[in-house]
C-alpha positions as CSV (number, residue, x, y, z in Angstrom):
1,M,20.4,-51.7,19.9
2,K,19.5,-48.0,18.6
3,K,17.9,-45.6,21.0
4,A,14.6,-44.1,19.7
5,K,14.5,-40.6,19.0
6,S,12.6,-38.6,21.3
7,K,9.6,-36.5,19.5
8,L,8.0,-33.5,20.8
9,E,4.4,-34.1,21.7
10,I,1.7,-32.2,19.6
11,V,-0.2,-30.1,21.9
12,N,-2.2,-28.0,19.7
13,P,-3.3,-30.5,16.6
14,D,-5.8,-27.9,15.2
15,A,-3.1,-25.0,15.1
16,A,-2.4,-22.8,12.0
17,G,0.3,-20.4,11.3
18,I,0.3,-17.1,9.5
19,D,3.0,-14.9,8.2
20,V,1.7,-11.4,8.0
21,G,2.7,-9.1,5.4
22,S,1.7,-5.6,4.0
23,A,0.4,-7.0,0.9
24,V,-0.1,-10.9,1.0
25,H,-0.7,-13.2,4.1
26,Y,0.8,-16.6,3.9
27,V,-1.2,-19.2,6.0
28,C,-0.1,-22.9,6.9
29,V,-2.6,-25.5,8.4
30,P,-2.0,-29.1,9.5
31,E,-1.2,-31.9,7.1
32,G,-4.3,-33.5,5.6
33,R,-6.8,-30.6,6.2
34,D,-6.5,-29.5,2.5
35,E,-4.7,-30.6,-0.7
36,Q,-2.8,-27.5,-0.8
37,R,-1.9,-27.0,3.2
38,I,-0.3,-23.7,2.3
39,Q,-2.1,-20.7,0.9
40,K,-1.9,-17.2,0.5
41,F,-4.4,-14.5,0.9
42,G,-4.5,-10.7,0.0
43,C,-4.9,-7.9,2.5
44,F,-8.2,-6.6,1.7
45,T,-11.2,-7.1,4.1
46,E,-13.0,-9.5,1.8
47,D,-9.5,-11.5,1.5
48,L,-9.3,-11.6,5.3
49,H,-12.9,-13.1,5.6
50,N,-12.0,-15.8,3.0
51,L,-8.9,-16.6,5.0
52,A,-11.0,-17.0,8.1
53,R,-13.6,-19.2,6.5
54,W,-10.8,-21.5,4.9
55,L,-9.4,-21.8,8.5
56,K,-12.8,-22.9,9.6
57,K,-13.1,-25.4,6.7
58,C,-10.0,-26.7,7.6
59,K,-11.2,-27.1,11.4
60,V,-8.6,-25.0,12.6
61,T,-9.3,-23.7,16.2
62,T,-6.1,-21.7,17.2
63,V,-3.7,-19.5,15.2
64,A,-0.3,-17.9,15.7
65,M,1.1,-15.1,13.9
66,E,3.9,-12.6,14.1
67,S,3.2,-8.9,15.3
68,T,4.3,-7.3,12.0
69,G,4.1,-3.6,12.2
70,V,0.3,-2.7,12.3
71,Y,-0.6,-5.1,9.5
72,W,-1.5,-7.9,12.1
73,I,-4.3,-5.6,13.6
74,P,-7.3,-6.1,10.8
75,L,-6.5,-9.9,10.5
76,F,-6.4,-10.1,14.3
77,Q,-10.0,-8.4,14.8
78,V,-11.4,-10.5,12.0
79,L,-10.0,-13.7,13.3
80,E,-11.2,-13.2,16.8
81,S,-14.7,-12.3,15.3
82,Y,-14.9,-15.9,13.9
83,G,-14.2,-17.3,17.4
84,F,-10.4,-18.6,16.8
85,E,-7.9,-18.4,19.6
86,V,-5.2,-15.9,18.1
87,K,-1.6,-16.0,19.6
88,L,0.3,-12.9,18.8
89,V,4.0,-13.7,19.1
90,N,7.1,-11.6,19.2
91,A,9.1,-12.0,16.0
92,R,12.3,-12.3,18.1
93,H,11.1,-15.5,19.8
94,V,10.2,-17.3,16.6
95,K,13.3,-16.9,14.3
96,N,13.8,-19.5,11.8
97,V,17.0,-21.6,11.0
98,P,19.6,-19.3,9.4
99,G,19.7,-19.6,5.6
100,R,16.3,-20.6,5.2
101,K,14.1,-17.3,5.2
102,S,11.0,-17.2,3.0
103,D,7.2,-16.3,3.6
104,V,6.4,-19.9,2.9
105,Q,8.8,-21.3,5.3
106,D,7.9,-18.8,8.0
107,C,4.4,-19.7,8.2
108,Q,5.2,-23.4,8.2
109,W,7.8,-22.8,11.1
110,L,5.2,-20.8,13.0
111,Q,2.3,-23.5,12.5
112,Q,5.0,-26.1,13.7
113,L,6.1,-24.5,16.8
114,H,2.4,-23.6,17.9
115,S,1.4,-27.2,17.5
116,Y,4.1,-28.3,19.8
117,G,2.9,-25.4,22.4
118,L,6.0,-23.7,22.0
119,L,4.9,-20.2,21.5
120,H,3.8,-17.5,24.0
121,G,1.1,-15.1,23.0
122,S,1.9,-11.4,23.8
123,F,-0.5,-9.5,26.1
124,R,-3.4,-7.8,24.3
125,P,-6.1,-6.2,26.6
126,D,-9.7,-6.8,26.0
127,D,-11.7,-4.8,23.3
128,Q,-12.9,-2.1,25.6
129,I,-9.3,-1.4,26.9
130,C,-8.0,-1.2,23.3
131,V,-10.6,1.3,22.5
132,L,-9.5,3.4,25.3
133,R,-5.7,2.7,24.5
134,S,-6.4,4.1,21.0
135,Y,-8.0,7.3,22.4
136,V,-5.1,7.9,25.0
137,R,-2.3,7.4,22.6
138,Q,-3.9,9.6,20.1
139,R,-4.1,12.4,23.1
140,K,-0.4,11.6,23.7
141,S,0.7,12.1,19.9
142,L,-1.3,15.5,19.8
143,T,0.4,16.7,23.1
144,E,3.9,15.8,21.5
145,S,2.9,17.5,18.3
146,A,1.8,20.7,20.2
147,S,5.0,20.7,22.0
148,T,7.0,20.5,18.4
149,H,5.2,23.8,17.4
150,V,5.9,25.8,20.7
151,L,9.7,24.8,20.1
152,R,9.4,26.1,16.6
153,M,7.7,29.4,17.9
154,Q,10.6,29.8,20.3
155,K,13.1,29.2,17.6
156,A,11.7,32.1,15.6
157,L,11.6,34.3,18.5
158,I,15.3,33.5,19.1
159,Q,16.1,34.3,15.4
160,M,14.7,37.7,16.1
161,N,16.5,38.0,19.4
162,I,13.6,38.0,21.3
163,Q,14.6,36.5,24.5
164,L,11.0,35.9,25.8
165,H,12.0,32.3,27.3
166,K,14.8,33.7,29.5
167,V,12.4,36.1,31.4
168,I,9.2,34.0,31.7
169,R,9.3,30.2,32.5
170,D,6.5,29.1,29.8
171,I,6.0,31.1,26.6
172,T,2.7,29.4,26.3
173,G,1.5,30.7,29.7
174,V,-0.8,33.4,30.0
175,T,1.8,36.4,29.8
176,G,3.7,34.5,27.1
177,M,0.7,34.0,24.5
178,K,-0.6,37.6,25.1
179,I,2.8,39.1,24.0
180,I,3.2,36.7,21.2
181,K,-0.3,37.3,19.7
182,A,0.6,41.2,20.1
183,I,3.8,41.0,18.3
184,I,2.0,39.0,15.4
185,E,-0.8,41.7,15.4
186,G,1.9,44.1,14.6
187,E,3.2,45.7,18.1
188,R,6.6,46.2,18.4
189,D,7.2,48.6,21.2
190,S,8.7,46.7,24.1
191,E,7.3,49.2,26.5
192,K,3.7,48.4,25.4
193,L,4.5,44.6,25.2
194,V,5.6,44.4,28.8
195,E,2.2,45.8,29.9
196,F,0.7,42.2,29.4
197,R,3.1,41.2,32.2
198,D,1.2,39.1,34.9
199,A,1.7,40.0,38.5
200,R,2.9,36.7,39.5
201,I,6.1,36.9,36.9
202,K,9.2,37.1,39.2
203,N,11.2,39.2,36.6
204,D,10.5,43.1,36.5
205,Q,8.9,45.2,33.7
206,S,12.6,46.6,32.7
207,T,14.1,43.0,32.3
208,I,11.3,41.8,30.1
209,A,11.4,45.0,28.1
210,K,15.2,44.4,27.3
211,A,14.3,40.7,26.3
212,L,11.6,41.9,24.1
213,A,13.7,44.4,22.0
214,G,14.6,42.2,19.0
215,D,15.2,42.4,15.3
216,Y,11.8,41.9,14.0
217,R,12.0,40.3,10.5
218,E,9.1,39.3,8.0
219,E,10.2,35.7,7.6
220,H,10.6,34.8,11.1
221,L,7.1,36.8,12.0
222,F,5.6,34.5,9.3
223,T,6.7,31.4,10.8
224,L,5.8,32.5,14.3
225,K,2.3,33.3,13.1
226,Q,1.9,29.8,11.5
227,E,3.3,28.0,14.4
228,L,0.8,29.6,16.7
229,E,-2.2,28.8,14.6
230,L,-0.8,25.1,14.4
231,Y,-0.5,25.2,18.1
232,N,-3.8,26.4,18.6
233,I,-5.1,23.8,16.2
234,Y,-3.8,20.9,18.3
235,Q,-5.1,22.2,21.4
236,E,-8.5,22.2,20.0
237,K,-7.9,18.5,18.7
238,M,-6.7,17.8,22.3
239,A,-9.9,19.1,23.8
240,E,-12.0,17.3,21.1
241,C,-10.2,13.9,22.2
242,D,-10.9,14.7,25.9
243,R,-14.6,14.7,25.1
244,N,-14.4,11.5,23.3
245,I,-12.4,10.0,26.2
246,E,-14.7,11.4,28.7
247,A,-17.7,10.0,26.8
248,Y,-16.3,6.8,26.5
249,Y,-15.5,6.4,30.4
250,K,-19.1,6.3,30.8
251,T,-19.4,2.9,29.1
252,F,-17.3,1.3,31.9
253,E,-19.0,-0.2,34.9
254,T,-18.9,1.4,38.2
255,K,-16.6,-0.8,40.5
256,P,-17.6,-0.7,44.2
257,G,-14.5,0.4,46.3
258,E,-13.5,2.7,49.0
259,S,-15.9,5.6,49.8
260,K,-13.4,7.8,51.3
261,Q,-12.5,11.4,50.1
262,L,-10.2,11.4,47.0
263,S,-6.8,12.6,47.7
264,K,-5.6,16.0,46.7
265,E,-4.9,15.9,43.0
266,K,-1.1,16.0,42.1
267,N,0.1,18.3,39.2
268,K,-3.2,20.1,39.5
269,H,-1.9,23.2,37.2
270,R,-0.2,20.6,34.6
271,K,-0.7,22.2,31.0
272,S,-1.6,18.9,29.2
273,K,-4.3,18.2,32.0
274,P,-7.5,17.0,30.5
275,N,-10.6,19.5,31.0
276,F,-13.0,16.9,32.8
277,A,-12.8,15.2,36.1
278,L,-10.4,12.4,35.2
279,H,-9.6,11.6,38.7
280,E,-13.3,10.9,39.6
281,E,-13.7,8.6,36.8
282,L,-10.6,6.8,37.2
283,H,-11.6,6.1,40.7
284,R,-15.1,5.1,39.7
285,I,-13.9,2.2,37.5
286,T,-11.2,0.9,39.3
287,G,-12.9,1.2,42.8
288,M,-9.6,2.8,44.0
289,D,-7.6,6.0,44.2
290,F,-4.1,5.1,42.7
291,T,-3.1,8.6,43.0
292,K,-2.5,7.9,46.6
293,V,0.5,6.0,45.4
294,P,3.7,8.4,45.4
295,G,4.7,9.6,42.1
296,L,1.4,8.6,40.1
297,D,-0.8,11.3,38.9
298,V,-4.3,11.2,37.0
299,L,-2.4,11.0,33.5
300,S,0.0,8.3,34.7
301,V,-2.7,6.3,36.0
302,Q,-4.8,6.6,33.0
303,T,-1.7,5.8,30.8
304,I,-1.2,2.4,32.9
305,I,-4.9,1.5,32.8
306,S,-5.2,1.9,29.0
307,E,-2.1,0.0,28.3
308,T,-2.5,-2.8,30.9
309,G,-6.2,-2.8,31.6
310,I,-8.0,-3.0,35.0
311,N,-7.9,-7.0,35.5
312,H,-4.3,-8.0,35.8
313,S,-5.1,-11.9,36.2
314,K,-3.4,-12.4,32.8
315,W,-0.3,-12.2,34.8
316,S,0.1,-14.8,37.6
317,T,2.0,-12.9,40.1
318,E,3.0,-9.2,40.5
319,K,6.4,-10.4,39.6
320,H,5.6,-11.7,36.3
321,F,3.9,-8.2,35.6
322,S,7.0,-6.3,36.9
323,S,9.0,-8.6,34.5
324,W,6.7,-7.9,31.6
325,L,7.2,-4.3,32.0
326,G,10.9,-4.7,31.7
327,L,11.4,-3.2,35.6
328,S,12.7,-6.4,37.0
329,P,16.6,-7.2,36.6
330,A,17.1,-9.5,33.8
331,N,19.9,-11.5,35.7
332,K,22.4,-13.1,33.4
333,I,24.4,-15.9,35.2
334,T,27.2,-17.9,34.1
335,G,29.5,-20.1,36.0
336,E,27.4,-19.2,39.4
337,K,28.4,-15.6,38.9
338,V,26.1,-12.9,38.0
339,F,27.7,-10.6,35.5
340,S,24.7,-8.6,34.5
341,T,21.6,-7.2,36.2
342,R,20.3,-4.7,33.6
343,T,16.8,-4.5,32.8
344,R,15.4,-5.6,29.5
345,K,14.9,-3.1,26.9
346,V,11.1,-2.9,26.7
347,V,9.1,-0.4,24.5
348,N,5.9,0.0,26.9
349,R,4.1,3.2,27.7
350,A,3.0,1.8,31.0
351,A,6.5,0.8,32.0
352,N,7.6,4.6,31.1
353,A,4.9,5.8,33.2
354,F,6.4,3.7,36.2
355,R,9.9,4.7,35.7
356,M,8.7,8.5,35.8
357,A,6.6,8.1,38.8
358,A,9.8,6.4,40.5
359,N,12.2,8.9,39.5
360,S,9.8,11.5,40.8
361,V,9.8,10.1,44.3
362,G,13.1,8.5,44.6
363,N,15.4,10.2,46.9
364,S,19.1,10.1,45.4
365,K,20.4,11.6,48.8
366,S,20.0,8.2,50.5
367,A,21.6,6.0,47.8
368,L,24.5,8.4,47.7
369,E,24.7,8.1,51.4
370,E,24.6,4.3,51.2
371,A,27.1,4.0,48.7
372,R,29.6,6.4,50.6
373,L,29.2,4.3,53.7
374,E,29.8,1.0,51.9
375,I,33.0,2.2,50.3
376,A,34.1,3.8,53.4
377,K,33.6,0.6,55.6
378,N,35.7,-1.3,53.0
379,L,38.3,1.1,52.8
380,V,38.8,0.7,56.8
381,K,39.1,-2.9,56.2
382,E,41.8,-2.5,53.8
383,G,43.8,-0.4,56.1
384,V,43.3,3.0,54.1
385,S,44.0,6.1,56.1
386,T,41.1,8.1,57.8
387,D,42.2,11.2,56.1
388,I,41.8,9.6,52.7
389,I,38.6,8.1,53.4
390,C,37.1,11.4,54.7
391,Q,38.4,13.2,51.7
392,V,36.9,10.9,48.8
393,T,33.6,10.1,50.6
394,R,33.1,13.2,52.2
395,L,32.1,11.4,55.5
396,S,33.4,11.9,59.0
397,I,34.7,8.9,61.0
398,Y,31.7,9.0,63.3
399,E,29.6,8.2,60.1
400,Y,31.1,5.1,59.0
401,D,33.0,3.6,61.8
402,D,31.0,1.1,63.5
403,A,33.1,0.9,66.6
404,E,32.3,4.7,67.2
405,K,28.6,4.6,65.7
406,E,25.8,4.0,68.2
407,I,22.2,2.7,67.0
408,C,19.7,5.5,67.1
409,T,17.1,3.6,69.1
410,D,14.5,6.5,68.5
411,S,14.7,5.8,64.6
412,V,11.4,4.4,63.2
413,L,13.9,1.8,61.5
414,Y,15.0,0.5,64.7
415,K,11.5,0.5,66.3
416,V,9.9,-1.3,63.4
417,G,12.8,-3.8,63.6
418,K,12.3,-4.4,67.2
419,R,8.6,-5.2,66.6
420,I,9.2,-7.7,63.8
421,K,11.8,-9.4,66.3
422,E,9.2,-9.7,69.0
423,Q,6.5,-11.1,66.7
424,R,9.3,-13.5,65.3
425,L,10.0,-14.9,68.8
426,I,6.3,-15.1,69.9
427,R,5.9,-17.6,66.9
428,R,9.3,-19.2,67.6
429,Y,10.8,-18.7,64.3
430,T,14.5,-18.1,63.9
431,Q,15.8,-15.6,61.7
432,E,16.8,-18.3,58.9
433,E,13.0,-19.6,59.2
434,L,11.6,-16.1,58.7
435,A,14.2,-15.4,55.9
436,N,13.1,-18.6,54.0
437,K,9.5,-17.8,54.3
438,V,10.1,-14.2,52.7
439,G,12.8,-14.9,50.3
440,S,15.3,-13.2,52.0
441,T,18.6,-14.1,54.0
442,S,19.2,-14.3,57.7
443,K,21.8,-11.7,57.6
444,E,19.1,-9.2,55.9
445,I,16.5,-10.3,58.8
446,H,19.2,-9.4,61.3
447,D,20.0,-6.0,59.9
448,Y,16.3,-5.2,59.4
449,E,15.6,-6.1,63.2
450,Q,18.6,-4.1,64.3
451,G,17.6,-1.2,62.3
452,Y,20.6,-1.0,60.2
453,T,19.0,-0.7,56.6
454,D,15.6,0.1,55.2
455,I,13.0,-2.6,54.8
456,P,11.8,-2.8,51.2
457,I,8.0,-2.3,50.9
458,E,7.3,-5.8,49.3
459,I,9.6,-7.5,51.9
460,L,7.8,-6.0,54.7
461,D,4.4,-6.7,53.3
462,K,5.8,-10.4,53.1
463,I,7.2,-10.5,56.7
464,A,3.8,-9.1,57.9
465,K,2.0,-11.9,56.3
466,A,4.7,-14.5,57.5
467,L,4.1,-13.2,61.1
468,S,0.3,-13.2,60.5
469,V,0.1,-9.6,61.6
470,N,-1.4,-6.5,59.9
471,I,1.4,-4.4,58.2
472,K,0.1,-1.5,59.8
473,A,0.6,-3.0,63.3
474,L,4.3,-2.7,62.8
475,F,3.9,1.0,62.3
476,L,1.2,1.9,64.8
477,G,2.1,5.0,67.0
478,L,5.4,5.8,65.1
479,T,6.3,8.8,63.4
480,E,6.9,8.9,59.7
481,Y,10.4,8.5,58.4
482,E,12.2,11.9,58.0
483,D,13.7,11.3,54.7
484,E,11.8,11.6,51.5
485,D,12.2,7.8,50.5
486,G,10.7,7.1,53.9
487,K,7.7,9.3,53.2
488,A,7.0,7.6,49.9
489,E,7.3,4.0,51.6
490,N,4.7,5.1,54.3
491,K,2.6,6.2,51.6
492,L,2.8,3.0,49.9
493,L,1.9,1.2,53.3
494,R,-1.1,3.2,54.1
495,F,-2.3,2.6,50.4
496,I,-2.0,-1.2,50.9
497,D,-3.6,-1.1,54.3
498,E,-6.6,0.6,52.7
499,C,-7.3,-2.3,50.3
500,K,-9.7,-4.7,52.5
501,D,-10.3,-7.5,50.1
502,Q,-7.9,-9.8,48.4
503,E,-8.8,-8.7,44.9
504,S,-8.0,-5.1,45.9
505,R,-4.6,-6.2,47.4
506,D,-3.7,-8.2,44.1
507,I,-4.4,-5.1,42.0
508,V,-2.4,-2.9,44.5
509,G,0.4,-5.4,44.5
510,A,0.6,-5.2,40.6
511,V,0.9,-1.3,40.7
512,V,3.2,-1.0,43.8
513,R,5.7,-3.8,42.9
514,P,6.6,-2.2,39.4
515,L,7.0,1.2,41.2
516,S,9.2,-0.2,43.9
517,E,11.4,-2.2,41.3
518,G,11.4,1.4,39.5
519,M,12.6,3.1,42.5
520,Q,15.1,0.4,43.4
521,T,16.6,0.4,40.0
522,G,16.9,4.3,40.1
523,K,18.7,3.8,43.6
524,E,21.2,1.1,42.3
525,K,22.2,3.6,39.3
526,V,22.6,6.4,41.4
527,K,24.8,4.2,43.9
528,K,26.9,2.9,40.9
529,A,27.5,6.5,39.7
530,E,28.5,7.6,43.2
531,K,31.2,4.5,43.5
532,I,32.5,5.6,40.1
533,R,33.0,9.1,41.3
534,V,34.8,7.9,44.6
535,A,36.9,5.4,42.7
536,K,38.4,8.0,40.5
537,N,39.0,10.1,43.5
538,L,40.8,7.3,45.2
539,V,43.1,6.8,42.0
540,K,44.1,10.5,42.4
541,A,44.7,9.9,45.9
542,G,47.1,7.1,45.3
543,V,45.2,4.0,46.4
544,A,45.9,0.9,44.5
545,V,43.7,-0.1,41.7
546,D,43.2,-3.7,42.9
547,I,41.9,-2.2,46.3
548,I,39.7,0.1,44.5
549,L,38.2,-2.7,42.4
550,R,37.8,-4.9,45.4
551,I,35.9,-2.5,47.6
552,T,33.7,-1.2,44.8
553,G,32.9,-4.1,42.6
554,L,33.6,-2.0,39.5
555,S,35.7,-3.3,36.6
556,T,38.7,-1.6,35.4
557,D,37.0,0.1,32.2
558,E,34.5,1.8,34.7
559,I,37.1,4.0,36.7
């Protein structure tokens, strides 16, 4: 007796698939809806409306299409206006069978996959955020274009051997612009040009005068003049863009939130900073001051909001949000062995903002220390001499030998760990039970309670929830960490504690987790680089390669 072939269940019976092109769109509807179930339409607006009307006639309710360049945008907007559910899918996720590539087959393949419910739509914010995103991206493009003309101005100056960039930090600052304008207007005397020097410039007048004694050539002066004019044009366009952004923010509803005084603005003198009260507007529409999060300034927050929106309910958890940003490790496991934890390559402006924020607050010093301690302790176990260990790790025996090292009972880590242990014992949890509740291990809980290691912010938040205590109670009366990483962690904790309602905590979680992931990724990269450095020194010191590979976890190619 033959086994019956299992068939996929049709989830979306009224699904259509569209292969988007620059000139023609191919559309496929379910069988029986029209005599010709595959039709092609042009790209003009009238054609797009005809396409939508035909789909209505065929009783289609949901449509899937690839995100091809920017050609999908007009079609997407027209279909949404007709009330269709539109799924925008990544082309990588819907590749057809090799050797069977055509526009007709592509739209059929999309329709088939969508009818079985096998497609996941890409994230697209609501229309209000899309408009803001367009303005913010245009502003970013203008900023980058202006920077290009600054580089060309600098090149023209260097070609005339005017070394202005070596004596002042920014040639587009007050002093630099005055000098460049004077040169364009015909001034060549370096002694007169140096009179434009601002009192805050570190280099003295004689040094600046030497830098301004150049070989003035007509062709380079012409280039300098044009590039300055173009730079000024872009500055005017940026100001115009800022006015539009400021006016558009007025269309957003005011969200009730904390009424506390706003934090001191970061990067206040940043050259690309808008000329309106962006800090206040962001606080008004979100109900929170996200610049209290370490590393985030107003422009970073604006980028994140314009790319992801204010409502993050489209992601079920902050972990999903962090993964979508490409900040979570993409673990590759085979044979129960993890052979890669690299993050996915994602082109995402919000992710870049989080990465830059994480890099600005991540302290590589602590990561270097952790890597050296780990290697030193492993070398002790392998019987390597203390002289070699001290030489390659730059640590003294008191820093890495547990037998000689005592726990500092005055440290914040130890005191926080002690409070966690007290609360755990009150609730009669074992270390293993608490570890299971927070997704950790009993060894890690032991190390946290003993003050051996830093507690990641997301783990500490989970521990507080599992023990039914306010996270602030674990730190009450304690001084801040002395290292920069600790200060950043404490700022994150205070920011979380200020969020009273669950909705605010969910939003904060969506912001804090990617930042924590970025900080952790940065630390891991620093630690790996330090392990490679120490491994190479161990090779020079004559330590066996198999021992080096065992204690560092590196491959032969990496050393």
